[in-house]
C-alpha positions, 0 to 999 in steps of 0.5 A: 414170025415166032414169039419170044420166051414162054410163047415161043412155039418154035422152041416148044415144038422143037423140044417136044418134037426131038422126043417124038420123031418116030412116026409110030410113036407120034401116031401112038401119042395122037391116039392117047394124049387127048384122052389123058387130058380128057380123063384128067378133067373128069377127075378134076370135076369132083374138086369143089367149085371156086364159085358156084355159078351155073353156065347152063340150066341144070336140066340140060346136063342134070347138073350145072357147069361150074367154075371148078378146077376142071374149068381152070385147068382147061382155061390155062391150057386153052389160053396158053395155046391161043397165045402161042398161035391164034389159028391153031390155038383157037382150035386147040382152045375149043377142044379144051373147052369141049373136053371140059363140057364132055368131062362134066357130063361124064363125071355127073353121069358116073359119079365119083365112085365109078369115075375114078376107076374109069379115069385110072384105067384110062390113064394106065392104058394111055400112059403105058401105050406112050411109054411103049412107044418111046421104048420100042419105037422112039428108043428115047425116054419121054420128054417129061423126064427132062422137062415135066411142065413143058412136056405136059403143057405141049403134048395136046397142042403138039399132036394137034399141030402134027395132024394139021401139018400132015393133013392140011400142010398148016404152018403157024407162019411161013418157014415154021416147019423147016426151022423146027425140023432143023432144030429137032435134027440138031437136038437129036444129033447132040443127044446121040453124040452124048450117048455115044460118049457115055457108052465109049 
């Protein structure tokens, strides 16, 4: 059964899915969304820590994992996903924290002078790929142009759920996919009708 308000996975998934109905565009997002999240965490690792507590001995990564903005960013995403769906959300939360650990390692290895260049290059490539996916295959502007926060929050979880649904037939609850697809179809139909009125 779905949850209300901010934790309404069905609503969020339908919103994001309405902008990502083309299989090629979905595949492009599967490739590029998590690297965007990961490289953002790399950059956030250089923000001074809120509280200097080492989670692991400094010798393990040559630098302790600390409570910085990168950790907070991963925690917010992980908590949001877990609250929306315990099963898939747990996997998504694990991936978020794995990205944080990996990003901390990469940031420590590269140093800021090189890391920001790598992050910039990765972000440009990933965002360009996604915009091309929308322009060439989806033929619709990205979701972030209509709801920036919702698009950014849902993107990593959306592609993970797409993989789980396609490969394993996973549903957060019985009937989830059918309900979401009905909402997506209705939203796309409404969008097309609005475009036709504008062009007529």
